[in-house]
C-alpha positions as CSV (number, residue, x, y, z in Angstrom):
1,M,60.8,141.4,110.8
2,R,61.8,137.7,110.6
3,M,64.2,138.5,107.8
4,N,65.9,141.2,109.8
5,T,66.2,138.9,112.8
6,A,67.7,136.1,110.7
7,L,70.1,138.6,109.1
8,G,71.1,139.9,112.5
9,I,71.8,136.4,113.8
10,M,73.9,135.6,110.7
11,N,75.8,138.9,111.0
12,T,76.5,138.2,114.7
13,A,77.6,134.6,113.9
14,L,79.8,135.7,111.0
15,G,81.4,138.4,113.3
16,M,82.1,135.8,116.0
17,V,83.7,133.4,113.5
18,S,85.7,136.2,111.9
19,A,87.0,137.2,115.4
20,V,88.0,133.6,116.2
21,L,89.8,133.2,112.8
22,L,91.7,136.5,113.3
23,M,92.9,135.3,116.7
24,I,93.9,131.8,115.4
25,T,95.6,133.0,112.2
26,P,98.5,134.8,113.9
27,A,99.2,131.9,116.1
28,V,99.3,129.5,113.1
29,A,101.4,132.0,111.1
30,A,103.9,132.4,113.9
31,S,104.3,128.6,114.2
32,L,104.8,128.3,110.4
33,D,107.5,131.0,110.2
34,G,110.3,128.4,110.5
35,S,111.0,129.0,114.2
36,A,109.8,125.4,114.9
37,R,110.1,122.2,113.0
38,L,107.4,121.7,110.3
39,N,105.6,118.5,109.3
40,C,104.6,118.8,105.6
41,A,102.2,116.2,104.3
42,I,102.5,115.6,100.5
43,Q,99.0,115.3,99.2
44,A,99.6,115.2,95.4
45,V,102.5,115.0,93.0
46,M,102.8,115.7,89.3
47,V,105.7,113.8,87.7
48,C,107.2,114.9,84.4
49,H,109.9,112.9,82.6
50,D,110.0,115.3,79.6
51,Q,108.1,118.2,78.2
52,S,105.3,116.2,76.7
53,S,104.2,113.9,79.5
54,C,103.3,114.5,83.1
55,V,101.5,112.0,85.4
56,R,99.6,112.7,88.6
57,G,100.7,110.5,91.6
58,T,101.4,110.4,95.3
59,A,104.6,110.8,97.3
60,A,105.2,107.1,96.9
61,T,105.2,107.5,93.1
62,V,108.5,109.4,93.4
63,N,109.9,107.5,96.4
64,M,109.2,110.3,98.8
65,P,107.9,109.9,102.3
66,A,104.2,110.9,102.8
67,T,105.4,113.6,105.3
68,L,108.5,115.7,105.2
69,K,110.0,117.1,108.4
70,I,111.6,120.5,107.8
71,D,114.0,121.7,110.5
72,L,115.4,125.1,109.6
73,G,117.5,125.2,112.8
74,E,119.3,122.0,111.8
75,R,119.0,123.0,108.1
76,M,117.8,119.5,107.3
77,V,114.8,117.8,105.7
78,T,114.0,114.3,106.9
79,G,111.1,111.9,106.9
80,A,112.2,108.9,104.9
81,A,112.0,105.5,106.6
82,T,115.5,104.8,105.1
83,G,116.9,107.7,107.0
84,R,117.7,109.7,103.9
85,T,118.1,113.4,104.5
86,A,118.4,116.5,102.4
87,R,120.5,119.5,103.4
88,I,118.8,122.9,103.2
89,T,121.1,125.4,101.4
90,S,119.0,128.5,101.5
91,V,116.1,130.0,103.4
92,G,114.2,133.1,102.6
93,R,111.0,134.9,103.6
94,G,108.8,137.3,101.7
95,E,105.2,138.4,101.5
96,G,104.0,135.8,104.0
97,R,105.9,132.9,102.4
98,L,108.7,130.7,103.7
99,L,111.1,129.7,100.9
100,V,113.3,126.7,101.4
101,Q,115.9,125.5,98.9
102,G,118.4,122.7,98.6
103,E,120.6,120.8,96.2
104,E,122.4,117.5,95.9
105,T,125.4,118.1,93.6
106,G,126.5,114.4,93.4
107,K,126.0,112.3,90.4
108,R,122.2,112.8,90.5
109,G,122.5,116.6,90.4
110,I,119.2,117.5,92.0
111,A,117.8,121.0,92.9
112,W,114.7,121.4,95.0
113,D,112.5,124.2,96.3
114,V,109.6,124.4,98.8
115,V,107.3,127.4,99.3
116,I,105.0,127.5,102.4
117,A,102.3,130.1,103.0
118,E,102.8,131.1,106.6
119,A,99.2,132.0,107.2
120,S,97.6,128.8,106.0
121,G,100.4,126.2,105.8
122,V,99.7,125.5,102.1
123,M,102.9,124.0,100.5
124,S,104.1,123.6,97.0
125,G,107.5,122.4,95.9
126,A,109.6,121.3,92.9
127,V,112.4,118.7,92.6
128,L,114.4,119.0,89.3
129,S,117.2,116.9,87.7
130,H,118.5,116.4,84.2
131,E,116.1,113.4,83.9
132,G,113.0,115.4,84.6
133,G,111.3,116.4,87.8
134,F,108.1,116.7,89.8
135,L,105.9,119.2,91.5
136,M,104.4,118.4,95.0
137,F,101.5,120.0,96.7
138,G,100.4,119.6,100.3
139,A,100.1,121.3,103.7
140,C,102.4,122.0,106.6
141,S,101.8,122.2,110.3
142,P,104.0,122.8,113.3
143,G,105.6,119.7,114.5
């Protein structure tokens, strides 16, 4: 009898938690669909200078701000204390993911891409140039 009571309480609690999560997830997803500015915290970076060596680091390792501000309305990424910006050249959506791309065609010749899971805010991105590149991982929230 005690086991059935404990299982009943657990099932009720799990049901309540599931209901709350189902109510919250659409609100978070709607706010991560690009309709509002996003703040994306870079939590880890993998830097590769050639095919044989990659090093784990932080945003500071690659001279990036700890938090990127992505504004799809303005088609701009900001966040650097220096005021440096990056122009967004392409935005796409598919299967619950927001895809944001850009490029800097000057003498540095850089291409970048960020993918954000709309349901959770999980973010990954890549920045590539002829000198190498890096992957970045983090999380985005409405901002």
